[in-house]
N, C-alpha and C positions, 0 to 999 in steps of 0.2 A: 805368804801366799795371797794371791789376788782372787777376787770374786766379782761377780756381776750381780747387780741388784737393780730394782726398778727406779724410775726417775724421781728426783726431788723437783717439784714443780717450780717454774720460774715465778719470781715475786711479781704480783700484780696488785691492782688497787683493791683494798680491803672492802668487802661488801657484807651485808647482813646474811647473804645466802650461805656463808661459811658453815654456820651451825646446821643448816638444813641438809647440806650435801656431804658433810664429813662422814656420816655413818654409812653412806653409800659408796664412797670412793676409798675408804681406808682399807677394805679387804684386798684391793689390788696390790698392796705392798707385799713383797716377799723377799726372801734371801736366797743366796746360792751357797754351794758348799766350797770345800777347800781344794778341789781338784784344779790343777793349773798346768802350765806348759813348762815349768821349771821345777826341779826336785833335787834333793840331796840324799846321800846315803851316809849316815852319821859315823859309823865305825871307821870308814876308810876315807872320809872327807872327799867323797866322789860327788860331782855335780853333773846332772843330766838335764837335757832340754830337748824339746821338739823343734827341729830345724825349720826355719821359715823359708818360704818361696821354693818349696820342693814339690814335684808332682806327687810324691808320697811324703806324708808328714812323719818322716823317720826320726828316731831318737839318736842323739849323740851325747857322749859322756866324756868328762875330763877327770883323770886320776893320776897323781904322782908324775906329772909332766907328760902324760900320754893322752891323746884324743882317741877315744874308742867308739867306733860305730857299732850300734846295737843291731843284732840280728833277731827277728827278721826285718828286712827293709820294707816295712809296710806302714800304712798311715795310722797314727794314734791321735786321739782327741784330747787326752789328758794323762798326766803321770803324777805319781806321789811316791816319796821315799820314806824308809824306816831306818832301823838300826843297821842291818846287814844286807838289805835288799831293797829294790824298788819295783814298782808295778806300773803298768800302763793299760789304759782302756782303749781298745781298738776303735777306730772310727766306725760308727754304726752301733756302738754300745753292746755288741753281742759277745765279745770275747775279752777276757781279762788275763794278761800275761804278767809274770814276775821274773826278775833276774836276780840270782844270788851272787854276791861278790865272792870271787875266788882269788887265789894268790896271784894268778896271772894278771899282768897289766894290760893285756890286749884282748881279753874276752870276758864274757859273763856267762853263767849257767842259766839257761832259760827253763821256766816251769809254767805250764798253763794251769790256771786256777779254775777257769770257767769258760764255757762256750755254749751258747744256746741262742738260736735265732728267734725264739718266741718270747723269752723273758729277758728284757734288756736292763742294763744297769747304768747309773750315773752317780755323781757325787762321790767319786773314789777318794778314800781317806786312809792312808797307811800310817799306823802308829809305830812304836818301837818293834813290835812283833806282829800285831794283828792287821788284817786288811778288811775294811768294811766298805760297803757301797749301798745305795738305795735303788729299789726297783723303779724304773721309769713309769710314771703315772701314779702308782699307789704310794710311793714314798716309804714303803716298809724296808727294814734293814736286814742285810745278810752280811755275815762276817766269816773270814777264812783264817787259817793258821792260828787258831785260838786253843786254849786248854780247857779242861773241864771246869775250872774255877771262873772262867770268863762268862759272866752273866749277860745274856742278850736282852734287849728291850722287849717289851710286850709286842706280840704280833699285831696288835691293834694300833700301835703307835705309827703315825705317818709323819715323815720328816721332810722339811723343805731343804735342809742342808745338814751335813755332818762334818766333823773334824776329829782326828784321832791324836791322842797323846801317848804317854808311857803307861801302858796297861789299862787305859780307859779310852772311851770315845764319848763325844757329846754331840747333840744335834738340836736343831730348832724345829719344834713341832709345827706342822702346817696349821693346826687349829689352835689359835691363841698365841703363837710365836714364843712359847715358853721353852726353856732349856731343859732337856732330859739327857742324863748321862748313864752309861752302863760300862761294865768291864770287871776287872779284878779289884779286890780290896775295898777300902773305905773311901779312896780319893774320889771316885765317881759320885758317891752319895754326898760327900762333902761339897764338891763344886756345885752339884745340882741344888743342894740346900742353900748355898750362899746366893745363887741367882734368884731363888724363891720364885715369885710369880712375875718377875721382870720380863717385859716384852722386848725381844731382841730382833734386830734386823740381820745380824751376821755374827759368827763366832769363829775363832781360830784357836786350836789347842797347842800348848807347849808340853814340856815334860810333865809338869805337875800343876799347871795353871792354864786358864782360858781367858781370852780377851775378845771383845767385839764391840759393835755399835748397838746401843739401845734404840728404842723406837723414836727417841728425840734426836738421835744422831750423835750422842756423846759417847766417848770411849769409856768402857767399863771393863775391869779385870777382876777375876776371882780365883781363889786357890792359894797355893803356897806362896809365901812372900819372904822366904829366907834371905834373899839377896835384893829385895826391892823391885822384883820383876812385876809386881802389880801396883806399884806406886805410879799411877797414871799421871803424866805431865799435864799442865794446864792446856786447855784447848777448847775451842768453841764447837758448836753444833756442826757436824759433818766436816770438821777441819782435817780429819785423817781418813785415809782410804785403806791401802794395803797394809796388812799386819804380818809379822813373822815372829814366832815365839820359840825360844830354846829352853835349855834346862834352867838357867839362872838369869836370863835377859829377855827383853821384849823390844821390838822395833816396829815403827810405823812410817808410812809415807805421807808427807804433807800433801794434801790435795792441790793446794795453790800452785806449788812449783816443782813437785815431785821429789823434793829432798827427803832424806831419811833422818829420823830421830830415834835414838835407842835409850833405854833406861834399865837399871839393874845391872847384873852381870859383873859386880865388883869394879865397875868403872873401866872395864877392859875392852869395851866396844866403841872406842872412839871412832868417829866418822870424819875426822879432820881431812883425811886425804880424799874423801868423796864430796867435799864441799864444792858447790857449783855444778854437781852432777844430778841430773833428773833421772828417776827410776820409774819403770812401768810396773814392776812386781818385785817382791822380795820373798826369800825363803830362809829358814834357819835350821842348822844342825844344833846339837846340844850346846856347842860353844863356838859357833861361827855363823855368819850371815852372808848371803849372796844376793845380789840384785841385778836385774836386767835393765840396762841403760836405755833411755829414750832416744839418745842420739843415733846409735847404730845397732841396737839390740845385742850388744856384747854383754858378757857376764863378769861382774866384779865381786870379789869375796874379801872379807876382813874378819878380825876377831882372834882371840888367843888360840883357837883351834885351827887357824889357817896361817901358814907360814908367810909372813910379810917382810922377811928380812930383806928382800929385794922388791922395792915398791913397784918396779916395772912388771912384776909377775902377778899382781893381783887381778889384772885383766886376763881372763882365761882365753886360750887360743881356740875357742869353739866357733863353729859357724854361727851366723846370726840366728837367734832363737825367737820363736813366736812370742809376742807380748800377751797372749791369752789363748784359750782354746778356740779352735775353729769349729763352729756349730752351724747347723742348718736352721738359720733364723734370720729374719729381716731386721732384728735388733731395734725394734720399734721403741724401746724404753728410752735409750740415750743415743741411738744412732750407731752406725758402723764405724769401727776404728779405721783411720786413714790408711789407704793402701791395703785394705783388708783382703780384697780379691787376689792381689798379687802375693801377699804373705801366705794366704791359704792355698795358693796355686789353683784357684778356681773351685776348691772343694769346701764351700761354706764361708762364713763370715766370722770376724772377731768383733764382739760387741764391746762398746765402751762401758766401763764399770759404772754401776749405779751406787750412790746418787750422782746424777749428772753434775759435772764440775761447774760451779758457779763462776761467773765472770769476776765477781768481787767476793772475797772470802767473807765468811760469817764472822761477826765480831767475837773476840776472845771471850767476852762475857756478855750474854744477852742483856738488853736494856731492862732496867728495873721497872716494876709496875708502879705507876704514879701513886703517891701516898694516899690520895683521896679514895682510890678504889682498891687498894691492896688489902686483902683480907688479913686479919691479925694472925690466923693460923699459918699463913705463908710468909711470915716475917723473915725467917732465916734465909740467907743469901742463896743457898742451894735450891730451896723450893721456889724462890722468885725466878731463878734462872730457868728451872724446868717448866714452870707455868707459863712464863712469857714465851718460851719457844713453842710450847704446846698451843697457845693461843695464836701465835704467828702461823703455825701449821694449819690451824682451823681456818684462818683468814685466807691463806694462799689456796688451799684446796677448794674452799667454798667459792672463791672468786672464779677459779677455773670452771667449776661446776655450773655456776650461774651463767657465765658467758656461753658455755657449751649448750646449756638448756635454751637460752634465748635464740641462738643460732639454729638449733634443731627445730624450734617452733616456726621460725621464719621460713626455713627451708621446706618444712612440711606443708605449709599453706601455699608457698610460692610454686612448688612443683605439683600440687594437687594430690599428693599421696594421701594426705589426711582425709580427702574428700572421696577416696575410693577410685580415683582415675587410674587408668592403665598407664604404666611408665613407658616412656620412649626416650632413649638416651640421645642427647643432643650435643655431643662433642664438647663437654666442659673440660677445659684444659687444666692439667695439674699445675700447681704453683711452682715456680722456680725462684732461686735466689740469684740475684745479679750483683755484679761488682764492676768496678772499672777495669779497663784493659790493663794488662801487665805484661812486661817483657821478662820478668823474672830476673833482671840483671844480666841477661844473656845478650852479648853483643857480637856474636860470631859473624864474620863477613858473609854476605849473601853469595850463594853460588849461582853461576849463570844458568838460566833455565834452558833445558834441552827440549821443551815442549812448547810449541806455538799455541798461544792462548786463543781459544775459539769462543766468540760471543755473538756471532752474527745469526745463529740459528735458534736462538732461545724461544722466540714466539712460535716458530713452526714446530719445534719439538714439543712444546707445551700442548699445542693443539692436537698433534698426532698421538701423544702419549696419554692424554686425559680421556677418560671414558665419557660417554654422554650422560644425560640426566636421568637415565633409566634407574640409577642407584641413588635414591634420595639421601639427604644428609641425616640419616637416622638408621637404627638397627632394630630389627624385629625382636619382640620379646616372646620367648617360648616358655612353656611350662615344663617342669621336671618330668612329668608323665609323658609328654610328647617326645622328649629327647631319650627317655628310657625306652620307649617303643621303637625309636629310630635305631637304637643300638642293641636291640634284643636284651634289654635290661643291663646294659654295659657289660656284655659278655666278653670273656677273654678272647673269643674268636674274632671279635671286632676291634681288639686293641691293636693299634698301629704304631704306638710310640709312647714315650714317657719322658718327663723332664722334672726340673725343680718345682714347677707349678703344679703338676699332676700328671694324669694319664690322658692320652689322645685316642679317641675311638673313631672308627669309620661308621657312618650311619646313613640311613636313607629316610628322608622326610616323607610326610604323607603325600606330597605332590610328586614323589618319585625322584627328586633331586638328591644327589650324593653330597654329603658334607663330612667335614672333619670336626668332631666335637671334643673340645679340650675341657676336661673336668678337673677343677681344683682339688687339691689334696683334701680328703674328707676328714682329716684329723681334727679332733676337738681341741687340740692344744691352742692356747691363745696366740702364741707367736706364729704358729703355722697359719692360723686363720688370718692374722694381720698381714703376713707375707702374701698369702693368696689374694686377699682383698686389694692390696696395693697393685699387684700385677694385673688383676682383673679390671680395676678402674682405669689404669693407664692404657691397656689395650683397647678398652671400650671407648675411651675418650678420643684416642687418635684415629682408630680404624673406622669409627662411625662417620667420619667426615672425609677420609682419604680414599679416593677412587681413581685408580690408575691401573693399567693393564700389567704393570710389573710390580704391583703390590698385591699380596694375598687379600682377597675381599672378605670382610666380616659380614656374615649373613644375619646373625642375631645373637642373643644372649639369654641366659636364664639366671634369675636371682631369687631363690627361695630359701628362707631361713639361713642355714650355714652353707648352702650349696651355691657355687659360682661356676657357671659354664659359659663357654664362648663357642659359637658355631661359625665355621669358616667354609669357604669353597674347598672341595676335596682336591688335593694335589696328587694326582695318580702316580707320578713318577718320583715321589720322595724328595730328598734333599741332595744338594751337590755332595755333601759329606758322605752320604750313602754310596754314591757312585764311585767316589775317589778312594774311600777308606774301608769299605765293607770287605771283610776277609774273603768273602766268596767271589769278589770281583778281581780275579787274578788272570783270567784269560783276556787277551786283547780284543776279543769279539763279544765280550760279555755285557757291554754297555754301549748305548748309543753315544755316550759322552766320550768314548775312546776314539775320537777323531779331533784333529786340531780345529777344524772349522766349527764343529759343534761346541767345543769348549770356549772358543772365542765368542760365539754367538750367545752362549749362556752368560759369559762375563759381561757382554754388552747389555743384555736384558737387565741384569742385576744393577748395573751402573745407571741405567736410565731410571730405575725405581728409586735409587738413592738420590739421583740428580733432582727428581721430582720433589723429594722431601726437602732438599736444601734450597732449591730455587723457585719452586712454584707453589708449594703449600703455604698458606697464609694463616698464622705466622709459620715461618720455616721450622723444620724439625731436625734434631740430631738423634739418630737411631741409638747410638751408644753400644750396640752389640752386633755389629756386622761380622758374620762368620759363615763358614760353608754350611753349617747345620741350620742356619736361619735363611737360607736361600733355597726355596722349594721350586719344583718343576711340575707343571701341569700336564694334562694329557697330550697337549700339542707341543711339548718340549719347549715351553716358554718359561723362563725363570722369573720368580716373583720373590720379593723381599717379605719376610714374615717376622713375627714376634716383636711387638712394640712395648713389652713390659717394662723396659728400662728407658724408653725414649723421653726426651725433654724438648721443650720449645727453645729455639734459638733466640738470642737477644735481638731486638729490633735494630739496634745499632750495628750489629755485625761484629762487635768487639769481643775480645775474650771475656769470659765471665767465670765465676767460681761457684759451681754447684755445691750442694750440701755434702755430698760424698761421691767418691769415685766408684764406678761400676763398669763391668765388662767381663770379658773372658780371657784367661791367661793365654798368651800367644797372639791374641788379636788386639789387646788393649793398647792404645796410643801411649808410648813411653813418656811423652810430654804431659799427657793427662795424668798418668800414673805418678810421675815424678814431681810435677809442679801443681797438680790439680787444676790445670788450665784446660777447659773443654771448649773446642770450636768444631765447626763442620769438618775441619781437617782430621779430627779424630776418627770419623767414619772413613775418611780416605785411607788412613793407615790400615784399618781393618779390611777394607776392600783390597788393598795391596797384598795383604797376607793371603786372601782368597785367590788372587791372581797367581801368586807363587804356588799355591796348592794345585791349581789347575795346570800349571806348567810342569811341576815336579812329581805330582802324585803323592807328595809327602804331607803328613799332618802338620798343623801349626807348630806343635811340639812333638818331636819323635826321637826315638833312641837311635844312636848312630855310633860309629867307631867299632872297636874290637868287641865282639860278643854283643853288639848293640846295647851297650850298658850306659852310655852317656846321653842324657837328654839334650837335644839341640833344637833351636828354633829354626823354622824354615827360612826365616830372614837371614840368619847367620850362615845357613847352608847355601842359599841360592845367590845372594847379592855378590859375594866375592867372585863367583863363577861368571855372573853377568858382566861385572866390571872387567874381568880378565878375558872377556870374549871367548869363554869356554862354555857357552850355553848348552851345547850338545851333550856335555858331560852330566848334566843334571836333569834333562828332560825325562818325563815319565816313560819308562820302557814299554808300558802297555800300549802306547800309541805308536803307530808306525812313524819312522823318521819323517819329518816334514819334507814335502817336495819343494822344488825351487821357489815357486811363488808362495808356498806356505812358510818357507824359512824366514822370509822377510816379515811376514805377518806375526810369526811367533817371536821374532826379535823385537818387534815394536811393542808387543804385549809385555815382554820381559823388561825392556827399558822403562815402560810406563809403570810397571809394578815396582821397579827399583826406586823410582822417584816418589811413589806413594808411601814407601816405608822409610823415608828420611826421618831422622830423629826429631827434627824441628818442623812444626807445622808450616812455617812460612816457606819452607823449601819444597813442600808438596804441591802437586797440581790441584786445581779445583775439579769438581765433578764434571763440569762442562768440558774441561780439557780432556779428562779421562774418556768421556763418552765420544768425543771427537776422534781420539786416537784409536779407540776400539772399533769405531765405525770404519776407519781407514783400514785397520787390520783385517776386518771381515771382508772388505772389498779386495784387499791384497790376496786373500785366499783364492780368488778367482783370476785376478789379473793385476799386475803392478809393474811399474817401471822405476828404475833408479835403484839406489842403495840406501841402507839405513845403518847408522853406527851409533855408539853410545854418546857421541859428541853432538850429533845432529839428528833430530827427529822432526820430520815435516809431515803435515797432513794435507789432504786435498779436500776441496769442497765437494760435498755429496748432496 
């Protein structure tokens, strides 16, 4: 089973500040539990996983040659298996379901163990019979399917993580990181006694033994050793990551290359046929082990409890499985797993496991302490190893703390905060990571462009689009009391929306102006605060210096204690998404947007806003999250681009570069960015192309289609074949009256422009200047136009 833990700090120059800062930074370390996205059911050799890249994180199982979809087809955040059943924790942590294995190969019997919207659970851990989990926030333990002899831990014990074995469960206490065990018989007391007061970062339970990483990063096992299952192999600090324990064996993933090492088990857990394979996570039954491959997220199983008579069958025919739970977190410890947004289908992130993987592996044996300073009491090799690693940790943590402290002091005096000056945000740009340009080895022939490039109107468009100097390059600071008064103390009546950042309220300032106030999630959880802080700083950094009539204007901000609020112009007419996809908008006359001229005008407005970001902002900016819900409409029906929480500066050279992690929304994210992690301005072009297709078809970016509307389909796959086949009329939004003669050519021009925007390769997409030129022509065509347009030739006229 895999787990996520906090970061092991990068090695830096050793400084004397290590000793001073160690006591302050050490409490940040914590461990996670054993809940994961892959599970086994021991008695029937059934393997289940949460399917990746699905709108709902559904569960799929394999048993006896059959792939079995699990009902209900809803989203799950984690699963765990026992002897005869497995359980899943619903996304949102409010419901716990279990499925009993029955004789049928095509179904499971479902049971609901728990459902409550007010008390949420996490750290799901299923043993052979018992099901345990911890309460979110408090860390107290609850268990189900237990008998009267199963002793629960004290109600005062608070756990950071738990894991279950055969008739017992163990956990790591939040206070002190010690191991506490509970359950039936003497095994729980025995294992807890053998760990004594050892401080642990993580633990995983097998049938009668427990393994994990101690506070120094070394692998430690305790419990039954009848078959060598706790004879830990040689290894250095943090050399191993994922662990999987069975009845008589143990396995671990090497952090350096993802290979698997097993020990114990009568020598029957050979991994010869997995040599050269890298694994993301592993789980074990009593006498077999399964792993999720890094290459394609397929599942491989081996061991005496798994039939390997035909080696071609050890790769299970399951759909790709998630490499970890999808969580609502910014993953600030070690970053977000690559392709996380795609794998989670836009519903959360997969965090990279802690400790963060080092570039160079730790030595198998830490260097010995020099003889002149080695205390006699630490002469044994084991103590030398432990002390050296401990001192190294002192130095690393201290160096980071000292550097951070110096930077804080410099910043404090530089900005004047230490002197009591009022803060005014002045567009400090977030740092980006750059790299050389890359073609990714793709040498497909260039397709002939069907859009005439337009570059002659740049300066005129810049002058007409940019506002005057009435908006200075700064944002006003408000107090929390002022914004509370503006929103009637953030009343529900004033709530106009909500998102991953928090809740948006309509408010009226003291001067009578209407504003929209975005209030960050007030959760006290560290990860939520860091996620809110990152989005807050990004929005403030960009919008405080960007002033254009097609960008939502930032009025001001509030930053008091844990509160982070942003104040915008109020957009009276909501988002494009609301007009196109609101369930109440079914009548053709229910929205001003239900005319082709207005839809083209809205598309042109948004395009001009994006063009400003790419061509006129200095340095230029890539939005990274262009979608219909981020294009708002003001009282005059002018569209404006909003939400710069994911935005990045473009490289000055204009070449491809490699950001630290992919980001965006499923259905809108650029396939080239998602697949190769190559981000350019053309990534925004792809998102805009999807929005254009939404305006044309009235369909969501991802919608259900086919018989009984059961198959998720992207609007790109739905619309592009019809445009190419000159059957555009078959996919146009029926809520809008069929286009008239002059409108027909305008709609066709928008359709062919959208088709080029969603090319798989960025080099084949038009620039924003090209798109603006074509939409300007389309708007003109709505009134009068001559000539014809086809998919082979698109011409624009000077306006």
